[in-house]
C-alpha positions in Angstrom: 131.4 119.2 90.3 130.5 120.2 93.9 126.9 121.0 92.7 126.8 117.3 91.0 127.9 115.8 94.3 125.2 117.5 95.9 122.7 116.7 94.0 123.4 113.1 93.8 123.8 113.1 97.8 120.3 112.0 99.5 118.6 115.2 101.6 118.4 114.8 104.9 114.7 115.6 106.0 114.2 118.8 107.5 113.0 119.1 111.1 109.5 119.8 111.7 109.9 122.9 114.2 106.2 123.9 113.7 104.5 120.3 114.9 107.4 120.8 118.0 105.9 124.1 118.8 102.5 122.6 118.8 103.4 119.5 120.6 105.2 122.0 123.4 101.8 124.5 123.6 99.6 121.7 124.0 101.7 120.0 127.0 101.9 123.5 129.0 98.4 123.9 128.5 97.7 120.7 129.8 100.0 120.5 132.4 98.6 123.9 133.7 95.2 122.2 133.2 95.8 119.0 135.2 97.8 120.9 138.0 95.2 123.5 138.4 92.6 120.5 138.9 95.4 118.4 141.1 95.4 121.5 143.4 91.4 122.5 143.8 90.2 122.2 147.2 87.2 120.1 148.7 84.8 122.3 149.3 82.6 121.6 152.6 79.6 122.6 154.2 79.1 124.9 157.6 78.1 121.9 159.6 81.4 119.9 158.2 83.7 122.7 159.5 82.1 122.9 162.4 82.9 119.4 163.3 86.5 119.9 162.0 86.7 122.5 164.7 85.0 120.5 167.8 87.5 117.5 166.8 90.5 119.8 167.1 91.6 118.7 164.0 92.5 122.1 162.1 95.9 123.4 162.1 95.6 126.8 160.1 92.9 128.8 158.7 93.3 131.6 156.0 90.7 134.2 155.0 91.0 135.0 151.3 89.0 137.4 149.4 88.8 136.3 145.5 86.6 138.1 143.1 84.0 139.5 146.0 84.1 136.3 147.4 85.0 135.3 150.8 86.8 131.9 150.9 88.2 130.1 154.2 91.1 127.7 153.4 91.5 125.1 156.0 94.9 123.1 156.8 94.4 119.7 158.9 97.0 118.6 161.5 98.9 115.8 160.8 97.6 113.5 162.8 94.2 114.2 161.5 95.7 113.4 157.9 95.8 109.8 159.2 92.2 109.7 160.0 90.5 107.0 157.5 87.8 109.6 156.4 90.2 112.6 155.7 92.9 110.3 154.2 90.6 108.7 151.7 88.8 111.7 150.6 91.8 114.0 150.0 93.8 110.8 147.9 91.0 110.8 145.5 90.7 114.1 144.9 94.2 115.1 144.3 96.5 113.3 141.7 99.7 114.2 142.9 99.3 112.8 146.6 98.1 114.3 150.1 100.1 117.6 150.7 101.1 117.6 154.3 101.2 121.6 154.4 98.1 122.0 152.9 95.3 123.9 152.9 93.2 120.9 152.4 89.4 122.1 152.5 87.7 125.3 151.4 84.7 126.9 152.8 82.8 129.8 150.9 80.9 132.2 153.1 78.4 134.9 152.3 79.2 137.3 155.1 82.5 137.3 156.4 81.2 139.4 159.9 79.0 136.7 160.7 81.1 134.0 160.0 83.8 135.5 162.2 81.2 135.9 165.1 80.3 132.0 164.6 83.8 131.3 164.8 84.7 133.3 168.2 81.5 131.2 169.6 82.8 127.8 168.8 86.5 128.7 170.2 84.7 129.4 173.6 84.6 125.4 173.9 88.1 124.9 172.9 91.0 124.6 175.2 93.1 127.7 174.8 95.9 125.9 173.6 93.7 123.9 170.6 92.5 127.2 169.6 93.2 128.4 165.9 93.7 132.4 165.0 92.0 133.1 161.7 94.5 135.0 159.3 93.6 137.5 156.5 95.4 137.3 153.1 94.8 138.9 149.5 95.7 136.8 146.8 95.3 136.6 143.0 94.5 133.5 141.2 96.6 133.3 137.8 96.0 129.9 136.8 92.8 130.4 135.1 94.3 133.4 133.1 97.6 131.5 132.2 95.1 128.8 130.5 93.2 131.1 128.9 96.3 133.2 127.3 98.0 129.4 126.4 94.5 128.0 124.6 94.6 131.9 122.9 98.3 131.3 121.8 98.0 127.9 120.7 94.7 129.0 118.6 96.5 131.7 117.0 99.3 129.5 116.0 97.4 126.8 114.9 95.6 129.5 112.4 98.9 130.7 111.5 100.0 127.2 110.5 96.5 126.7 108.4 96.9 129.8 106.6 100.6 128.7 105.4 99.5 125.4 104.3 96.7 126.9 102.2 98.9 129.1 100.9 101.4 126.4 99.7 104.0 126.4 102.6 107.2 128.4 102.9 109.2 130.0 100.2 107.9 132.4 97.1 104.0 132.4 97.6 104.0 130.8 101.0 103.1 133.6 103.1 99.0 134.9 103.0 100.1 138.0 101.4 101.8 136.1 98.5 98.7 133.7 97.2 98.6 135.4 94.0 102.2 134.0 93.1 102.6 131.5 90.3 102.9 127.9 91.1 104.7 127.3 87.8 107.9 124.9 87.9 111.0 126.4 86.4 113.3 124.1 84.5 116.2 125.7 83.4 119.9 125.2 82.8 120.5 124.1 86.4 117.7 122.0 86.7 117.3 120.7 83.0 114.5 118.1 81.6 116.6 114.9 80.6 113.7 113.7 78.2 114.5 114.3 74.2 112.7 113.7 71.2 114.3 110.4 70.9 112.5 109.2 73.7 109.4 110.0 72.0 108.1 107.5 69.5 105.2 107.0 67.0 104.3 110.8 66.7 106.5 111.9 63.9 103.9 114.4 62.5 103.4 116.3 66.1 107.5 116.2 66.6 108.0 118.1 63.5 105.5 120.5 64.2 107.1 121.4 68.0 110.3 120.8 66.3 109.9 123.8 64.5 109.0 126.0 67.7 112.4 124.8 69.1 114.4 125.5 66.1 112.9 128.9 66.2 114.1 129.8 69.8 117.6 128.3 68.7 118.0 130.1 65.5 115.5 132.8 65.3 117.0 134.2 62.1 116.7 131.2 59.9 113.0 132.2 59.9 112.9 135.9 60.7 114.8 137.0 57.3 111.9 135.5 55.4 109.5 138.1 57.5 107.9 134.8 59.5 107.0 135.6 63.3 107.5 132.8 65.9 104.1 131.2 66.8 102.1 132.7 69.9 101.0 129.2 71.0 100.6 125.7 70.1 97.7 123.2 71.6 98.2 119.6 71.8 94.8 117.7 71.2 94.4 114.1 71.8 92.8 111.2 73.7 94.4 110.2 77.0 97.6 108.3 77.2 98.7 109.6 73.7 101.8 111.4 74.9 101.0 115.2 75.1 102.9 115.5 78.3 105.4 113.5 77.3 106.2 115.4 74.1 106.0 119.0 76.2 108.4 117.6 78.4 110.6 116.6 75.2 110.2 120.2 74.0 111.5 121.1 77.6 114.3 119.0 77.2 115.4 120.1 73.8 114.6 123.8 73.7 117.6 125.4 76.1 115.4 127.8 77.1 113.6 128.9 80.2 110.6 126.1 80.4 107.7 126.7 83.1 105.4 123.9 83.3 102.0 124.0 85.4 98.5 122.6 85.5 94.9 124.5 84.6 94.1 123.5 88.3 96.9 125.3 89.7 95.1 128.5 89.0 91.9 127.3 90.9 91.9 128.7 94.5 88.9 129.1 97.1 89.8 132.7 97.3 88.5 135.1 94.9 90.6 137.1 92.0 93.8 134.4 93.1 93.3 132.8 89.6 93.8 135.9 87.5 96.5 137.3 89.9 98.4 134.0 89.3 98.2 134.3 85.5 99.4 137.7 85.5 102.2 136.7 87.9 103.3 133.8 85.8 103.7 136.0 82.6 105.5 138.6 84.6 108.3 135.7 85.3 108.0 134.5 82.1 108.8 137.8 80.4 111.7 138.4 82.6 113.1 135.0 81.4 112.4 135.5 77.7 112.6 133.8 75.2 111.0 131.0 77.1 108.0 128.3 76.9 105.0 127.9 79.2 103.3 124.8 79.5 100.0 124.4 80.8 98.8 120.9 81.4 94.9 120.1 81.4 94.0 123.6 80.1 90.4 122.6 80.0 90.5 123.2 83.9 90.3 127.1 83.4 89.6 127.4 79.3 86.1 126.1 79.4 83.5 128.1 77.8 82.4 131.1 79.1 78.7 131.6 80.2 78.1 127.6 79.7 76.1 126.3 82.8 76.7 130.0 84.7 73.5 131.4 86.7 72.2 134.8 85.6 74.4 137.5 87.3 77.1 135.2 89.0 80.2 135.8 89.2 82.5 132.7 88.0 86.1 132.7 89.1 86.8 130.4 86.6 85.8 133.1 83.9 87.7 135.8 85.4 90.8 133.8 85.0 90.4 133.0 81.8 89.6 136.4 80.8 93.2 137.3 82.3 94.7 134.5 80.6 93.4 135.8 77.2 94.7 139.3 77.8 98.0 137.9 78.5 98.6 135.8 75.5 97.0 138.3 72.9 96.6 141.7 74.4 97.6 145.2 74.1 100.7 144.7 76.5 101.6 141.6 75.1 105.8 141.0 74.3 107.1 138.4 71.8 109.4 135.7 73.1 107.0 133.8 75.2 105.5 130.6 73.5 102.4 128.9 75.2 102.1 125.1 75.0 98.9 123.3 76.5 97.7 120.0 76.5 94.1 119.0 76.8 91.7 115.9 75.7 88.6 117.9 75.8 89.0 120.3 72.9 85.1 120.7 72.7 84.6 122.4 75.8 87.5 125.1 75.2 86.5 128.6 74.7 86.6 129.7 71.1 88.7 133.3 72.1 91.2 130.6 73.5 91.8 128.9 70.1 91.8 131.3 67.7 95.2 132.2 66.1 97.2 134.9 67.9 97.0 132.8 70.8 97.1 129.3 69.5 98.6 129.6 66.1 98.5 125.8 65.7 96.6 122.6 67.1 98.3 119.5 67.2 96.6 116.5 66.7 97.7 113.5 68.8 95.9 110.3 67.9 96.4 106.7 68.9 99.1 105.2 66.9 98.8 103.3 63.6 101.0 99.6 64.1 104.0 101.5 62.3 103.6 104.1 65.5 103.1 101.0 68.0 106.0 99.4 67.0 108.1 102.4 67.2 106.9 102.9 70.8 107.3 99.1 71.7 110.8 99.3 70.6 110.9 102.6 73.2 109.9 100.4 76.2 111.5 97.4 75.1 114.9 99.0 75.6 115.4 98.3 79.4 114.0 94.9 79.3 115.7 91.8 79.0 114.0 89.9 76.0 114.5 86.3 74.7 115.0 85.8 70.8 111.5 84.9 70.3 110.2 88.5 70.3 108.7 89.8 67.2 107.9 93.2 67.5 105.7 93.6 64.7 103.6 91.1 65.8 103.2 93.0 69.2 102.2 96.2 67.2 99.7 94.3 65.5 97.9 92.7 68.2 97.5 95.9 70.1 95.2 98.1 67.7 93.7 100.7 69.6 96.1 100.9 72.2 97.6 104.3 73.1 101.4 104.8 74.1 100.6 104.6 77.9 98.7 101.3 77.4 101.7 100.0 75.2 104.5 100.9 78.3 101.7 99.1 80.8 101.9 95.9 78.3 105.7 96.2 78.2 105.8 96.6 82.3 103.0 93.7 83.0 104.9 91.2 80.3 108.3 92.0 82.7 106.5 91.5 86.1 104.8 88.0 84.9 108.3 86.7 83.8 109.8 87.7 86.8 106.8 85.9 88.7 107.5 82.7 86.6 111.1 83.0 87.7 112.3 83.4 84.2 115.7 85.0 83.0 114.2 86.5 80.1 110.8 87.8 78.7 109.2 86.0 76.0 106.6 86.1 73.8 104.1 84.0 76.2 104.4 87.0 78.9 103.7 89.5 76.3 100.8 87.7 75.1 99.4 87.1 78.6 100.3 90.7 79.3 97.9 92.0 76.6 95.2 89.6 77.8 95.5 91.2 81.3 95.3 94.8 79.9 92.3 93.8 77.4 90.5 91.1 79.5 91.2 92.1 83.2 93.0 89.5 85.6 92.6 85.9 85.0 90.6 84.3 87.9 91.5 80.2 87.6 90.3 79.9 91.1 86.8 81.4 90.4 84.4 78.7 91.3 82.0 78.0 88.5 79.3 75.0 88.1 79.7 72.9 85.0 76.3 73.9 83.9 77.4 77.5 83.6 80.8 76.6 82.2 78.8 74.4 79.3 76.4 77.4 78.7 80.1 80.2 78.6 81.7 77.3 76.3 79.0 77.4 73.7 78.5 81.2 74.0 81.8 81.8 73.2 82.0 79.2 70.4 79.2 80.9 68.9 81.1 84.1 68.5 84.1 82.0 66.9 82.0 80.4 64.5 80.2 83.5 63.2 83.0 85.5 63.2 85.1 82.6 61.4 82.3 82.4 58.6 81.7 86.4 58.2 83.4 87.9 55.7 83.9 91.3 57.3 84.3 90.0 60.6 87.5 90.8 62.6 89.9 87.5 62.2 89.7 85.5 65.7 93.0 85.5 67.9 92.0 83.7 70.7 88.9 82.4 72.7 88.7 81.2 76.5 86.1 80.3 79.0 88.7 81.2 81.7 86.9 83.8 84.0 88.7 87.4 83.6 88.2 90.8 85.0 85.2 91.9 87.1 82.1 89.6 85.6 83.6 88.2 82.8 83.4 84.7 82.3 84.4 84.1 78.9 86.9 86.0 76.6 87.5 86.4 73.0 90.2 88.3 71.1 90.2 89.3 67.7 92.5 91.3 65.4 90.5 94.8 64.2 91.6 96.1 60.7 93.5 99.2 60.3 90.7 101.3 59.0 89.0 104.6 59.3 85.8 104.1 57.4 83.5 101.1 57.6 80.8 100.0 55.3 77.1 99.1 56.0 78.1 95.2 55.1 80.9 95.9 57.8 78.7 97.0 60.5 76.2 94.4 59.9 79.3 91.5 60.1 80.3 92.8 63.1 76.7 92.6 65.0 76.1 89.5 63.7 79.7 87.9 65.1 78.8 89.8 68.3 74.9 87.9 68.3 77.0 84.7 67.9 76.9 84.0 71.7 73.2 84.8 72.6 72.3 82.7 69.4 74.0 79.8 70.5 72.7 79.7 73.6 69.1 80.0 71.9 70.0 77.2 69.6 71.9 74.4 71.9 69.9 75.3 75.2 66.3 76.9 73.9 66.9 79.4 76.6 69.0 82.3 77.0 70.9 83.7 79.8 72.6 86.9 81.1 75.7 86.1 79.9 75.2 88.6 76.6 75.0 91.8 78.7 78.0 93.6 77.0 77.2 92.0 73.6 74.0 93.6 73.6 75.1 96.8 75.1 77.5 97.2 72.2 74.7 95.9 69.5 72.3 98.6 70.4 74.8 101.4 70.4 76.0 100.0 67.1 72.3 100.0 65.3 71.5 103.4 66.8 74.9 104.8 65.5 74.0 103.5 61.8 70.4 104.9 62.1 70.7 108.5 63.8 74.6 109.5 63.2 75.9 107.8 60.1 72.7 108.0 57.6 72.6 104.3 56.9 69.1 103.4 57.0 66.6 103.9 54.2 63.6 105.1 56.0 65.4 107.6 58.3 67.5 108.8 55.0 70.6 110.6 54.8 70.3 112.5 58.2 72.7 112.5 61.2 71.5 114.1 64.4 74.5 113.8 65.9 76.2 117.4 67.6 80.0 117.4 68.1 79.6 120.8 69.9 76.5 120.0 72.3 77.5 119.7 75.9 77.7 116.3 77.8 74.2 116.8 79.4 71.2 117.6 77.0 67.8 117.1 77.5 66.6 118.1 73.9 66.2 116.0 71.2 66.8 117.1 67.5 63.7 115.3 66.1 59.9 115.2 67.0 58.4 112.4 68.7 57.2 110.4 65.5 60.6 110.0 64.2 61.8 109.3 67.9 59.3 106.2 67.0 60.5 105.9 63.6 63.7 105.5 64.9 63.0 102.8 67.2 61.1 100.6 64.9 64.4 100.9 62.6 67.0 99.8 65.0 64.9 97.2 66.4 64.4 96.0 62.6 68.2 96.2 62.3 68.4 93.9 65.4 66.5 91.6 64.7 67.4 90.9 61.3 71.0 90.3 62.6 70.1 88.1 65.2 68.0 85.7 62.5 71.0 85.8 60.2 73.3 84.9 63.0 71.1 82.0 64.3 70.7 80.8 60.6 74.5 80.9 60.1 74.8 78.5 63.4 72.3 75.9 62.6 74.0 75.7 59.1 77.2 75.2 61.1 76.3 73.3 64.1 78.5 70.5 63.9 81.3 73.1 63.8 79.7 74.8 67.0 79.7 71.6 69.1 83.6 70.5 67.8 84.9 74.2 69.3 82.3 74.2 72.4 83.6 70.5 73.4 87.2 71.3 72.5 86.7 74.4 75.0 85.3 72.5 77.8 88.7 70.3 77.2 91.3 73.1 77.2 89.6 76.1 78.0 91.7 78.0 75.7 91.6 77.8 71.8 93.9 79.7 69.4 93.5 80.6 65.6 95.7 77.7 64.7 93.3 75.3 66.7 90.4 76.5 64.8 92.1 75.8 61.7 92.8 72.5 62.6 89.2 71.6 63.9 86.8 73.2 61.3 89.4 74.4 58.4 91.1 77.6 57.1 88.5 80.6 57.0 86.8 80.6 53.4 87.9 84.7 52.7 91.6 85.0 51.4 92.1 88.5 53.3 95.1 89.2 54.9 95.6 90.5 58.4 96.7 93.4 59.6 99.9 91.8 60.5 100.6 89.8 57.2 100.0 93.3 55.0 102.7 95.1 57.5 105.1 92.3 57.2 104.6 92.0 53.1 104.7 95.6 52.9 108.2 95.6 54.7 109.3 92.7 52.6 108.6 94.7 49.5 109.9 97.8 50.3 113.4 96.0 50.8 113.1 94.1 47.7 112.8 97.3 45.8 115.6 99.0 47.5 118.6 96.6 47.1 122.2 97.5 48.8 125.0 97.6 46.9 123.7 95.9 43.9 122.4 92.8 46.0 118.7 92.6 47.3 118.2 92.2 51.0 117.6 88.8 52.0 113.8 88.6 53.8 112.1 86.0 55.7 108.4 85.1 55.3 106.0 86.1 57.5 105.2 84.3 60.7 101.6 85.1 60.7 99.7 86.2 63.8 98.9 82.7 65.7 99.4 82.9 69.3 100.6 79.8 70.4 
């Protein structure tokens, strides 16, 4: 009970003693320096000294020998200090005011004997009562010594602080001799992770794989009685945002064994040999806590292929770290009971020795979720949000194709923020539609000033996309088209609903290119000239055409050849074909693009009246939905179900085939994918 209360109590920030010590040292050194400057005497010449003697202004003379230099310190009388000349000069020199007791001036002499002889001659012209005797003192000046020692102490202390910061602060690994200590965070019974498999949605196959590891740790007899061995490691592979780290957190919350978590960059240090030392220390701690799990996030930071991009004879610190990791995972002294979990979105750059069975026995692929997985992810992220009754989770899942788990979480959060900005009590479907538009297209900029001529060009451009996609069989169905500026440079925006498919035929890719050409073709047909608004369209078309010819083998002239190499590095300067083949590829790509553009122009000329209707409606309303297009130019001439309709119909058929207690459940008709 006391431990729980201590965890809930706010932690009082610890005082920074190091900063206070530094400030005190700086203040002492500055104080000595200022005092030293403030106490400096004004050096005068011999003629000036003679004037002081003849003017009866001297009260005291002291002869001092300092570092083989003879100095005469001069103290003036009190009435002489009232003299304007002396008073102003001394006040300018001293920050602490004029010292009455002196000394005030100094005179450096080369030979003390000559100075005494000359001073005795000057005294002969002065009355006996006004004469001042010369006193002799031996004095050592400690000011410079203290200043130098203070600076040296501050320098040593600052270097000590710097080394502590470089080596990770206090505690284990905080001192310079402990720099090779592991930085892994340990999660055990006292500080257990609260995330479980129930918080992970859309990754059913991946969860089954890692659940087996958790079950093995909880009840190993179930597997060992049949001769099975616990896996050495599992590598989570997938695009960013798909939930690799989240799945690892769920394993930490479910396993009930010590869990070490760290990043691949934690092994990287500016000192040679530190990475390998940290790997050894990590596995030493893990073996002491076995059975346990070690999770290395972004393992590609240290697991890249050895020898790639390295100068001959160079000593790569990262390779030494990787070698140490390979030996610890599966070497002579490898002990059982330590399971390695790792995550990366760059499996192509990892060393083959790291990926072999015995180190990572299984690779768990975590792809972007399909429509069923997106629905489950939406349900998880919608739990803390106050929703209105019109929320259709299936429709949201259908309208976010290609979204990863992190992007879906962002959509839910943006919808809640938009609803709060509009002072609503609940988050409705319109807020989610605006949030999806915000994530896909960027920030809506209604205040951006656009000339009427530019707005007209944008309207016909977007209308060209809409009409071309509407009358092409394999094009994605349109959801929404807008001429409200979004993002950095987007003056128009069209949202489509792609199909959930993994294979594309040649006709589908060509129709996709024609739909993308709709904006440029509409500008040329209506205005007789083109604009720069089709930049992103042309970029997409060019990449698609080159992929058809050089990657997918969809060109008769080039043939069934693919020049794609999945294992090549990002920076390659070699083409796997000759210059003659390169020229032929360029000709075929241009031929495909030209034919697609001419086909799009013919299509838009045939439906010129529909193009004008949609463009004028866009200029008037700025935003059109699928239902608006059906009202203006009729339904699409192709009877294809959308992904949402297929999904809802499948669910309906499953419910009808599985009656409860002999009575079929009542189902509702699908609402379609119109966004209103």
